[in-house]
N, C-alpha and C positions, 0 to 999 in steps of 0.2 A: 278700211277707217275706222273708229272706233261711234257707238253705238249714238252717242250725243249731239254724232257731227251730223247722223245724216239727217234728208231732209223727211218732213212727213210726208204718208202715203197720199196721193192727191187722188180728191175727187173722181170713182170712176168715171173712166169716158171722160174728165173734163183735164182743162189744162192746158198751158201751153205747150208741153212734150206730146198729150194727145191733139192738140191741133197739128202740131206739125209730122206724128204722124200717120193722120190723114182718119178718116174710118178705119178702125180696127176690124174690119172683115175684108177692107178689100187686100186683095189678093197679087196687085201691083208695087210699084217702091222696093225697096229695099228689103221693107221684112221680107224676112221667109216664109215659107207656105207652115200650116200646121203641123205638127210632128208626125202625127196621124194620116199626114196622108203622103208621108214619106215610104210608107212602110219598112219603117226600122225597126229592130228588136227595142228598141224605145219608145215607141209610140204611145204605150199604155201611161197617162199621166194621174188616170185614176178609175173609177171602179167604170166609168163610161168610155175610158179612155180618151176622153176631150181633153184640152190642152186649156188649165185654169186663165183666165184674165187678170191681168193684173193692171193697176196704174198707172204704170210706167218702167221705166228702167232699172231704175232701183229698186222699186218693189219687184219685180222680175228675179235683179240677180240675188236679192235677199233670199226668195224663194229658194234659189236654188241651190244657196247656201243649206240651207235647213232644211232641202233633201239630200242632201251627202254630197254635192256637187265642189268641184274646187273654188279657188276663190275669183279666180275669173272665169265669166263666159264664154265657153268656147264658141268658135264660128258654127253658125248654122250652117247648114246643106242648102250649098249653091248659092252662099253670098263669100263675097272679096272680103280683105281685111287681111291684119297681119297676124288672125290669131291662128291658132295653129287645128286640125280637128282632133277630134274627142279621140282618144286609143282607147285599147279594150281596159286597163284601168281607171278611166275614167278622164275627164278634159286636158286636152297636151298642155303644155306652156311652152312650145316651142314655138317660132315666129316663121317660120317657114310654109307656104300652102301646102295643106296635107296633101297627101299621093292618093292617088284617086287609087281605091278599094281594089278597081279590078286591075291591075298591074302590081306584078310582087318584082323586087330585085334578083340579079344572079348571084352577087354577095351581098347577106342581108347586113353590108357593116359601115357605117355605125349601124347598131341595130333599131329597127323601127319600133313606137311604141316602149322602147324602152326611157327614163329620164334618168339624167346623174351619172353615178358613176355606172350604173348596168348598162347604160349605152354606149359604152366604150367596152363593155365585156365580151370576147366576141364568144357565140355558141358553139356546143361541142361539135356541131356540125364541122363548123367552118375550124376547128381547129382540127378537125381528124381529116379532114378533105385537103389542108395544107398538110398536115405529115405525109400523106398518103403520097402525095405531089413528090414533097420534098424525096422520100425512099424509091419512092422512081426517078424520079431523076440522078438519085444516086444510080440505080441498078443501070440506067441507061449511059452513064457517065463508064462504068466497069466496064457494060459491056462491050463499049468500045476498047476500052483503055484494053483489055484483055485481049480484042478481036486483034488490037494493030500491033502487040508485043511477040516475039518470038523468042523462043530457048533457045541458049545462049549454049555455043560452040566452044570448048578449051582449047580448041585449036587456032581460032582464031583471034585468040589473046595472046597469042605467041607470040608478039609482035613488039618492034620498039625504036625508037628513033634514036641515033649516038650524040653524045652531047661531046660537040668541040671544045678546047681549050686554048688558051693564047695566053704567049708571053708577054711581058707588059708593055714590050716592045709591040703589038700586035701580028707576030708574025705565031704560024700554029704549032702550038705543041706538042698535042693527039687528042682524036677522036676515037672515044669510047664510051662506054653505057648500052648501045646497041645492041651488045649480041645477050638477048635473053636466053637465060641459060636454064634452058625446060626441054625437057624428055617424058613427050606423054605415055602413059604404060595401063597395061587393064588393070582391074581391082584383083585379079588374081595375084599380081604379081608384088601386092600391097600386103604385107604381116597386118590378120587381124586385130594382133595387139596393138595396131596402128591407129587403123577404123575405134576398137575399141577406146585407147586411151582419146582422141578428138571429143568421141562421144561421152565420156565419162566428165570431160575437163568443161567443154563446149556446150551440147547441148543432150542432155540425159534420157528426152524422151525424142530421141531423134529416130529411133525405127516407127512411132506409135503415132506421131504427131503430123499435123498438116501443110506444116510448112512454111506456118508464119507466125508471127510472134505480136498481134497489132497490139496489145499494152505498147511493144520495146518499140515498135512503128509510131505508137503516137506520140510515144515521148519524145522519140527524136524530132517529130514533126514541129511538135510543143516547145522544143528549146531552141529549134532552128527558125521558130517565128519570132520569139524573142530575142533573136538575134545570139544565144547562147550555142554551144559545143552539141554537136549529135552524141546520146547516148543511146542504151537500152543492150536489152539481150538479146542478141539476132539469133535465130537458129544456122543450124548449116548450113539448109537453105539459101536463108538468106546470105549467109555467107560467101558461100559459091557465087550467089549471084552479083554479088556483090563484087567478087573476087572477076568475073567473068565480063565485066561491063570497063570493063579499062579503059575505054573512050570515052566517058563519063565518069568523074567520081567529084563533080561538085557537088558542094554540100548546100543543096535547094531541096523546097519542095516539091517540084517538080520531076527532082531525078529519084524520089523516096516512093512520089509517087508510082513511077517509071518499076521500077525496084518489088515494091508489093504486088503489080499486076503479074511480075515474070517469075516473083517467086510462088505466086499464086499456080499459075500456066506451070511452071516447073514443077510444086508438086503435085498437082493431077496428070500431067503428061509424062514424066520421068518414073522409072521404082527408085525404091533405096540404095538402093545399088550404084546406080547409075550417077544420082547425087551423091553418094560419098567419093564415087573415083573422079569425078569433075572436082569436088571440093580440092581434095588430096590434090592433085594434079595442076589445079590453079593458083594453089594459096601461095603466100612468100615467105620467105623460112630465114630471108636474111642471107648475105655473103651473095646477095645476086643471083640467088636459086630460088625459081619459080617450080613448085611439083617436088613431089615428096622423092622422084627421084632422084632428082640434081641435087634433092638436098642431101640426102643419104652421102652420096659424092662430094659434095661439098663439108662437109662436120666428118665425118668418118670414112672417108676412100673406098665405100661401099654400094652394092647395090641394094637398092629398097627391099627385094623378100630375103634380104639374109639382115636386119634388123631385128637386134632381140628388143624385152618389153624395156628394158630402161633407156636403149638409145631412142624406142619410140614414144616414150613420157618426154622423153627433153626433146624432142623433135617439136611435138606438142605444144611446150612452154614458148617455145619458138615464137607461134603463130601468135601470142599476144603480144609479139612487138622486137624484131630483132637487136633494135638495137639497146634494149632492157637485158636481154638474157642469154647473147652470143658471150661466151666467157672468154672471148679474147677482149671483149671490151668494146667500145666505141668513143672512147674520149675526144674525139675530132665533134663529134657532134652534142656530146655534152657532156665537158668534164667533170661536171661535179657528179652525178650519177650514173653515170655510164664506161665507170672503171673496171677495169681485170676484175677487181678481187669484188665490189659490189654484185656483178653480175653473176658472176661465177655463185655468189652466197644466193643469189635474186632465182637462176634456174636451178640451183639444187631442191629450193624449198618448194620450186611450181612443179618439178618432177617428181619430187616427193609425194605431195599433195594430188597428184595425178594416178599413180601406182594406186595411194590409199583407197582411191575414191575407185579405180579399176574392180581393188578388193570387194569393196564395198558394195556396189552394183552387180558383183559377178561373174567380170569378165575376167578375172585375174586370181589365181590361187594363192595363198596366204606362204607358202611353199616357195612359187616360185617370186614372187613380189620379196620376197626375203633377201634375193640374193642380189638386188639394185639398191643399193643404201648411198652409194655416191655417182657423182657423174661419171658417165660414162669417158675415154679415152678421146681427146679433139685434136683435131688436126690444126696448125696453121688455116687462117684464109690463104684461098688463091689470089692469083692475078693475072690477067692474060700476059703474054710476053708483051704489049706491049706498053705496060705499066709496069718494068723491069727497072731496076736502077732506082735513081731518086724521081722518077715522074710518078710512078705510084703515091710516092707519099705527099707528091704537092699535090695531085688530083684528090687523095684521099682527106688534108687539110681544106684545097676549095672545096668540097662537097660536104663538111661539116661546118666550114663557114655559113653556108647557103642553108643549110637545114636547121642549124642553132637558130641563125637569125631569120624565121621563116616569117618573122612579122612583119618583118621591114620587105623580106623580098619574095614573099606570097609562094613561096616556092618551099612543097612537103617533099620529105623522102622517097614516097608515091609520085609524084610529078617528075622528080627527077629520074626518079627510074623508068621513067616512058620517055622521057629527053626530048630533045629537039630544042636545046637550049645551045646559045655561044656564050662560054665562061672566059672573061676574061680576067687574067689574076694578074697579081702585083710583081711573081716572081721574075726576074733579072736571069737570063740565061746565061751569060756571061760567070754571072756569081755563082749560080748556082752550083755549075761545072769547077770555080776553083775553088769554093769549099768541098766538094767534093773529090776533086785532085789533093789539095793540105791532107786532107782526112790520110788518103790513099796511102802519100807519102810517109807520114809518120807509121802506119800501120805497116808498111812494106820493109821501111829500114830498122823496124822496132820490134816489132811481135808477131813471135816466131810461136805457133801452140805446138808445134809437133818438137820442138828441141825443147823448150817449158810447159807440158800441158799441165801441170801442177799451178804453172806461175802466166802462162798467158791466154790460156783458154776463157770463153765468153769474156774479152773485150768489147767492151759498145764504145762506140762514141755520139758525142750529138748537138748540133749548133743550130745556131741560127741569126740572121742577119735583118736588123729593121731600121726604115729612114726614120732618122727623129724628125725629121718636118711634115711629115704626113702619118707616120706608124704602119707605110706600108712595108709587107716581108717580103724581103729583094731574095732571100736565101734563106734554104732549110738543110743540112743533114740529119736524114730521117734513118739511116741504118745502111747498110753492105748493101741490100738487094730489097725493095717491096715484097718482090715475089717468093722471099726467102725468112725475112724478118720485118715480122706483122706491124710490133708495136713502134709508131714514131719515134724516135727519140729526140727530136726539136719538140714535142708537144706533153710526150709524159714518160717520165720515168722515174720518181720518184724518189731519185739519187738527190740526196742533203746539199744544200750550195753553200755550207760553209762558210771561210771568211768573208766571200763575195757578199754578205749583206750586210757587213759593217756599214758600208757607207748608209744604210737607213738610219743607222743608230746614228748619226753624227748629225746628219740629215734633221730628226727629232730634236737634237742638242739645240740646232742652230735654228729651229724653228720654236720650238715653245718653252727653251731652257734647261734647265735641270733646278729641284726644288728647292729654293734658300728658308735653310731652320733658323737664319734669324729673324725671320719676318714673325710677328704677333698674329696668334690665332691662325697659325700654320696651316692647320686642315681644313680648318673654312676658307681661307682666302687663298689657300695654294699660291704663293709666290711662289714666282720665276726670275730665274736668270740667264737669259742666251748666254748659249757660250763662244768661246774665240777658238779656231783650231790653235791656238797659242795655250790653253787651256791644260794645265798640269795633272794628272792622274799616274795612280802608280802601276808600274810597269814588273812589281816582284809576281814570282812563282809562287805556284799555292795562296794565290791571297786569298784572305778571310771576305770572301763578298758581303758589303755592308747590305743592312735595308734603312728607310729614312731616318731611324728613329738609333742608328749606332749601333746596333743588333747585328752580330753575326746572321746570315740567311740560312735557315735548316729547315729544313722536309719536315713530311708529317710525324718519322720516327725521332724528331730531334738531332740529328746527324747533320755537322754544320756539314757548309758547302766551301771549297777552297779549291780554286781558279787555276788551273796548269796552264803553265806557256807551252808554244813548242822548243819541245828540245828539255823540256822542263827547266829553261831558265829563265832569269833573271832580268829587265832591258831597263837602262836608266841606273841614276848613281848610287850605291849604297848611303844611308841605309833606308831610304825612302822609296829608290828607285821611281822619283817622280819623272816623266816624261810628258815632254803636248803632244797632242792628239795625231798633232802631222808627223811625229816619230811614230807613234802607236801605229798608228796607218800602214807607214811604209815597211815597218816590220811584222805589221798583222801581230800584233800582241795582245792573245786573249785577256787578258785581268782588269784591262786598261777599260776596253771596250763595256764589257761585263758592268765592269759598275757602273760606267757611263749608263748606260741600262739603266741600269738599279734606278740611279740619278734622276734621269728625265720621265722615268715611267716605261714599262712594258706595255703599257692601254699606246702610247705615245707614237713606241719605236716599231709597234702595228698598223695605227696610225699615218706612218709615214709612210709604211711598207706597200700597204693598200693604194696611198694617195700616188705613188710612182708608178702603179701600174701591176702590182702581182694582187693574185685573185686569193681573195679569204681564206676559202675552203685550202689552200696546199700549206697553210701556214699551221704550223707544230707547237707544243710546249710554248703556247703564251705567257705560259705562267711560270714560265722556270728563268734565272737567269740567263744560261744557255739560249734561251730565243734569241738570244743581238750577236749569237755567234753563227750560224745558220744552222738551225735545225731542221728548219722548214725544206720542202721540196716543190718551188716552184718548175714549170716548163724551162726550155732556154728561150721558147717565144719572147716569154716573159721577163725572164730575167734582161732579156737584149732589149725589150720594150722599155722597162723601169730604170735602168740605163739613159737610156736614149731619151728619157724624163730630163735626167741630169745635165746630157748634151743640149736638151734644146730650151736650159737655163730656166727649166721647173715648167712648160707646158707638158702636162702629156697626153700623148693619143692614142688610144687604143689600137695594138696591131689587129693589123687585118689582112686576109690574102683574095681577095677578090674588087675588082673593081668596078665592073658593071657586068649585067647579064640583058643579052636579048633573047627575043624569039624571030617566028617569023611572023609575027603582030608586031612587032620592035619592041622596043625597051622594059624590060621586066623592071629591073633594077638598076641604082647608080649608085656607088657609096658615097657617103658625105663624111668628109672628115669631124671632128669635133673636137674639138680644143679647152681641156681644163687647164688651170692654172692649179697645180699642185702645191708648188712652193715659189717662192719668192724668185726672184731673179738672184736676188746677192746670196740667197740659202745656197739653190743650186750651181753658181756660180763658183761660191765655199770650195763647195764638197766636190766639184770638178777639179776646181787647184790641188787638192790637197790629194785627191785620182792620181793628177801629174808625176807630184812625189815617188807614189808608187812604181810607177813605169820610170822614171826619169833615175830612180837611185836606188828602189825598193825591192821587194818581189819580183816585179812584174816586168824586168829589165828585155827580157827576153821578146818584148812585144812592142819593143822600140821600134819606131817607121823612121830613120831619118827623113830629117823636113818636114816633121807632120806632127803637129799637138798630138799626143796621146793621154788618156786619162783610163785608168783600168783598176780591176782587184782578182789576185788570185785567192783561190779559196780551198783547204783539203780538209775533212772530213774524219770522225770520230776509227779509230781502227783503218785510215786510210781506204775507206771503201767508196770515196768517188774524188773528183779534183775537176775546179774549174777555173776556166780565164774570162771574166768580163772585162770587157774596154770596149770605146768609141773614142772616133773625132767627131766633127762636128757635122760632119756629112754620113755617117755611118756607125748603127751600135750592133755589136756581136757579141753572142756568147757562145762558149765551147765547155762541155763536159763527156769526160772519161771515164767508166767504171766496170765492175764486171755484173753481169748479171748474165743468169741463163736463161736461152733464150727458150727453151726446150719445155712446151708447154707439157708434157707429159712428167718432167718433172714433181714430185712434191715436195712442199716447205719448202720452194724456191726464195734465197735470198739475197741479199750484196755481199762477194767476196772481197776481202781486202787484196790489194795490190802491192803489197810488200815483194818484191824482186819481181815485178813484171816490167817487160820492156828490159829486164838484165838490168836494174835500177833496184836502191836498196827499197826507194819508197817511191812514190809516186805523188807530184804535188800542180797544183796552180801554178807552178812556175817553170812543169818540165814538158810534158806533153801537148795539154791545151794550151799554154801560150806559146807554142811551136807554133802550131795547127792555125789559131789566131796572127801570128804577124806573116804565117806565108798568106793567108785566104785575103788578108783585109790588102795588104803589097799588091796582089793581082787585082782584088776590087775595084783598088783608086787609084789603081794605074788609066793614068790621063786627066784624073780629075786633080783642080788646083788646090793647096795647102791655102787652111783656112787654119786662122788662129782663134782660140777659144776667147769669148769674152774676160775682161781684167776684171779681177773682182775686189766688190768696196767692202771694205774692212766690215768686221763683226762681231758684235757679244763682246761680252768681258772675260778678261784670263781666270779662270776659276782655279783655286787653291795654289795661287802662287806666293811662294815662300818669302817672307821677308829676306832682304839685302846683308845679312850678318855684316855689324862692325867692325873690322880690325880693332883689336886690341894696342892701344899705344906702345909702339918699342923706343928703350932707350936712345937707339941712335939706327936712322936710315940702313944700315950696314952691318949690325950686328947679329938679327937675325930676322925668320919672316914672322910676321904674324899670329901667332895662334887663335884658332878660332876657338869661337864657345862652343861646346860639346853638344852636337842634336842628342835632343831626348827620342828611346828606343823603352822595346818593351820592356827590356830589365832593366834601364837608368831613366825614370821617369821626372820630371821635373818636379822641384819643391811646388806646392802652392803660392800663386799669387795674387794678388789685385784684379792684375788680367790676365785671364787663360792664357795659355799658349797653346797652339797645334802641337798634337805630340800623335807617334804611332797608333793610337785608341781613340785618340779624341782630336781630329781637326775636321776643317772644311770638309775635306772631301769624303769625311767618313760619315759627314751629315750627324756628329751626335745632337740629336735631340729626341726627348722621351716623349712627343705630343704630336708624332705621326708618324705611323706605320706604312706610309705609301712604300708600294713595289713589293707585298710579301706575299703573294697569290703564289700558295701552291700548287696548283694545276691539279686538284681535285685530288684522287684517289690515286693515279698515277706519281708515285713514286719513287720504283726500280728502275736500276739503268740508266740514268741520266744521262743522254747523251751531249759532251763537253763542246760540241759544236766543231767548227773548222778552223784551224790553221794553217798558215803560210812556209814550204820552205823546209816542210817537216811533218810529226806524227802529234796528233792530239789523243791524247790518251786522257785516259778519266782522272780526274782531282786528286791530289793526293788528301787523305784523312786527314785531320786535326789532331796533334798531339791528345786533344781531350777526350778523343775518340778510343784512345788507347792502343793504335795501332789495328782497328776492325776496320771491316768494310774497306770496298775498292776504292776509296775518294772521292765519290760523287754524292756524298749524302748518307753512307753508311752501306749496309752488309746487303745492298742491291743489286741486282742482278738479272736478265732477262725483260727489263723493261721496256716500255715503248718505246725510247728512245736509245735505248742503246744500239748504237747501229743503224741501217738503215732496212727495211724490209721491205719483200716487194709488193 
């Protein structure tokens, strides 16, 4: 308190305070003994060591403050109360009773004799003690862990359980997967180049390190702790330990600790040669091959000892993940990235990198390395006899579905390889046999490679059948034999689909409509008119395809696009050859659908195809007019699934091949069908109604099934390199493809071959063998099922490009002569200008003459050469004929272009 509020000093020995205290020399009562009597170092208060006398407590307090004491007087020894004992630095400020000076705490925390933040700061002794205790605990745990683990034995890992696959009716299809393909060999039988290849690529310090990578393990543990994926450059020792711990591949911290302890023990107990031998004998190289000997047989059909440096470098690449490095590809697992072409490029790049590192680290001399600049010749994967015929394709497709949906199934490739699962597929045994029988019948009766080696060799078929109500894949045809022909032709071929793509153009036109050039500010508003199947388009051969502004579509070189029809024939009545879209679909008229696609917008055509169920990565040439007539290469499964969307009145369901998976512990996965409304029922049912005309009266009559509603479309591609028929009833949708493609992996620069003369026919169309196979299969597959009608379509859209009905010229008498119609305008006879514009060949509603909008002019980037003209039915679609303004130069597809990415189809 301030000085002016303090009481004046009391007379010495007097006053009420003194009276209360009693005699100052008394030793009884609450007053403590004189400090000099305690023996404390603080006894001396003056020269004689006697405590000065004060007249009151306030006087004593002020005197204490003047002598350097705190603001509050400390409790006197032997006296109770709330005041703490004075600390080394002065009177305390705490409220607790003073500690006994003779007792010390084992852990001095909070620290005695410290005040404020210092009271909570641990001493260096405490910190050091805790660190030593923590490290000692770790050492103890590590010692126990090290003592409990054992060095793995490669022989113990060579076991696996079967996976059992079932048909859709629950009967067993096949039990397979447990035949682990491994043969243990000594290090002396493994080429030194193989050892050096993995050292150069995986762990260049293998010969000198301690066998563990603490940073890698810490990084993996940190990622797991925060819920991420494991990462980290493991050493060869750690990879060997991981391979040998097949019984526990869980991504958990406890397993990582166990792996660390085992790796340390392996590094301490085994020599580097023993570790290398164990690693190469336990690693998985793909193709169900565990160990280097099995891998050498699976890829090269030779013993490991005979591998050359190039083959060793390739096998080292497969250790990074055979799904993406097997040159045969794995599209059933990852159709976008694990294709044959991408895998081959990836494997070659990795192999060359490994060889370069071997030279860099002194494991291979440059002269030897120079001999291996390409991938070695690799044989097709082998299946066991239980997987022959179609079974191998079915198992492969089911496995691919499980692994590609691992986020839902919880089953990785490693877990699937270990086996022990019961896999219930969607495949109908009766339908699979019926599809295989239909293909074999056509092949036996028509295809004879011995008789016509140049025409009938390398002929392949593919097919798939999907249930529109669920998306379940009921049957596939993958090829002649899964043990001889590896690629599943139902799942991945690269064959273009041709005119079977046209229904997506029609669906887009009836969903979004064509752009209306008569609307104000067209570019901003993008006004559209939904089309009716009765809308008119030109069926003229060599039709100049118009952009939205009325100009002729040209490529980057300025060459005009002229669309050619099948047989180079114009369809419709001259001079304009206008036909409605139903008729254009029935006769598969290219020019009409190419122009329709441009009017709708190729972006909308693409959107319709994806909505129906096609994969976006299978769509090619989306910036070219020919996109509308099928230069893309979806699989048979996807084509059957997308047509199933029309069969289900616009409801799209993803194709799937596995209904459920169980293990010894119970259910693991159950498929749940998800439905999306891709198109309105009005749009889908009108597309179906148009496609019924194709089967009843058009190019698909071979597919007609008496008494049943059938809708479908034929397709044949440029240069007759592939032919399709895709069709459906309300209960089943099926796609059949035929093409010529060498299946010999040893052949370089393989490509699709033309089918002129194949099967002793001038050319192959969707209306021939594919529709015949479709008919025979569907007739058997639907046997016993009731005939179901398609829904009656509601009227849709407006009639686009309708010409006004000509008014007859009055005649003198009814019987004298027929009225003479007014001449139609033509290119050479343009009408005189009039206040009201009259449609003409060069500018009418269907040409969309409006110079304010340039929709649909995408030229597809820099790819201008060799544009494929898509597909036609009942004949061959060749390249468009050049415009007369081209001076006769070029191949008619936009100039002197050849060898472009859309000329035919490449593997």
